[in-house]
N, C-alpha and C positions, 0 to 999 in steps of 0.2 A: 555582429557578435556571433560567435559559434560556441558550441557546447564542448568544453575541454575536460575530458574525463581523466582523472588520475587512476582510479581503480573501481572495480566492481566487487561486490560481495554477495553471494547467493547462499541461502540456508534453506534446508528442508528438514522439518521434524516429521517423523513417522510415529504417530501415537497409537500404541497397541491397546491400551486400556487405561482407565483412571481408577483402578482398584476394584472395579466390577467386572462383569463378563466382557470378554473381548468382542468388538463389533465384527461383522462379516468381513469388512475390509478396514485396514488401518486408516486413520484420519491423517491426511497430509496437510501441513501448514508450512508455507514457504514465504520467503522474503527475498527481494533483490534490492540492493542499495548501490547507488552510484555516487562516488565522491567527485564533484566537479568544481571547477573554478567559479567563484562568485564574482562576476564582472562589476558588481556594484559595491564590493567591500571597501570600507574606509571612507566612503563619501556618500552624500545624499544625492540621489538622482530622482527627478520628478517623474519621468516617463519610464516605467518598467516593462510595460506590456509587449514591446517588440521582442524582448527576450523570451516571453511566454510563447510566442509564435515559433521561435527557434527550438523550443523544448518539445513541441508537439510530435514531430517524427521520432524524437528521442524517447518520448513516453511510450509510443507504440513499440519501439524496439525493446525497451525494458520490459513491457508487459509480455511480449512474446518470449523473451528470455525466461521469465518466471513460469509461464505456461509450460514451456519446454522442460524446465527443471522439475515440474510437478507431473511429468509424464507425457506432455504434448497434446493432451485432449482437453480443449477448451470447454467442452460440454461437461467435463467432470468437476469443474470449478463452481462452487456455490457461495463462497464468501470472499469479501475483499475489504481493503483499507489502504490508506496512503499516509505518508508523513514526510516532513522535512526537518532536518537539523541544520540550523544556520550557524556558521562559525562566528566567533566573537567579534570579528570585524564587520559583520553585516547587521542587518536589522530584521525583525520578525516579518516585515512585509516582503522581504526577499523569499521567505519560505512559502508565501502565498502564490508565488509564480508556478508552483507545482500543482495547484488545484485543477486547472483545466487540462494540462498535458498528461498528468498522471491519471486523473479520474476518467476523462473521456477515452483515453487509450484503452483502459481495462474494459470499460463498458462496450466499446466497439468490438474488441477482440473476443469478448465473451457473449457475443450474439445480441448486441444492443441491450445490455442489462438495464433494468428500469430504475433500480434504487440508487439514490445519491451515494457516492463513495465517502464513507466517513474519513475524517482527516484530523491530524494533529500536527503541530509545528512548535518549535521552540528555538531559542538561541542557546548554544551550548559550547563548552570547551572540547578540546580533543578528547575522544573517548566517551563523550556524552551518549546516553541511551535515551530512547523514547518509546512510550507505549503507543503502538499503532492500533487504533480501534478497528474492529471487524464486524460487519453485518452481512446479511444475505444479499446476494446480487440483484434480486428482483423484488424484494419486499422487506423494508426496514423493520417491520414489526415481528419478524421471526425471532422470538426470544432465544431459541436454541443456538442461534448464530452470534448472539452478543458475546463478544470476546475481545481479546487484545493480544498482541505479540510484542514483546520487548525487543527492540532492534538497536544496534549500534555498531560502529566500525571502530576498532581499537585505536587506529591512528588518524581518525578524522572526526569532525571536520577541523582542519587548520583554520586560523582566523579568517582567511580569505577564500574559504570553500563552503559548499553546500553539500549535504548528504540527502539525496532524493531517494525515497523508499516506497516500494509497492509491496503489498502482502496479499496473498490469496490462500484459500483453503478448499479442500474437497468435501467439506461438510461442516456441520455445526459441532458443538461440544459433545464429546462422548458422554453417554449416560445423562443427556439432557432430560430433566424431569420438572421443568418449571412451567409447563403448560403454555397457553397462548397459541398463536398461529403456528402451525407446523409447516415445515418446508414443503411437504408433499401436498399441502392445501393452498399454496400460493397461486393467486390469479395472475399476478404480474402485470396488472393494468396501469397502476398509478405509482409504482415504486414503493408503496407503503404496505399493501396487502396482496 
């Protein structure tokens, strides 16, 4: 099996403020989506994991594409998340194929980030959108990074396709005032704190 890509979509939001004072630098929130053929659409297949192996180098390439879209400096990235939208001819388990290739790719390219990459997946029709959860790359308990980005591709997924999604940010929410662990206090030892 090979990864057959129909299209990519990359978005970058540049957030200047949320009604309060502007931060020293705008917050960048980006996503990259790839619409690919789902080789399992329309049938039940017991063994899915060989395709996960095919997706690993693809995950690295997608993660690098998103880092580049956000300015090219992996050290500037502090938040991430991933998601999959499965076309109606597939099953939810096909979306789980993206867990390892998408998550480990970002963790590797961001300097062996410690925190688990939050994830969501669903089966959806053409034009479906999904909220991609976002957390800090090294400490899941950084409340200021708890967020989400809604992502969708207008003409995908078709019934026999998957939309694979990665999201990265250059910081937490602007004007975060909810307390808890601060990004500057992260120890990065266990992925939690």
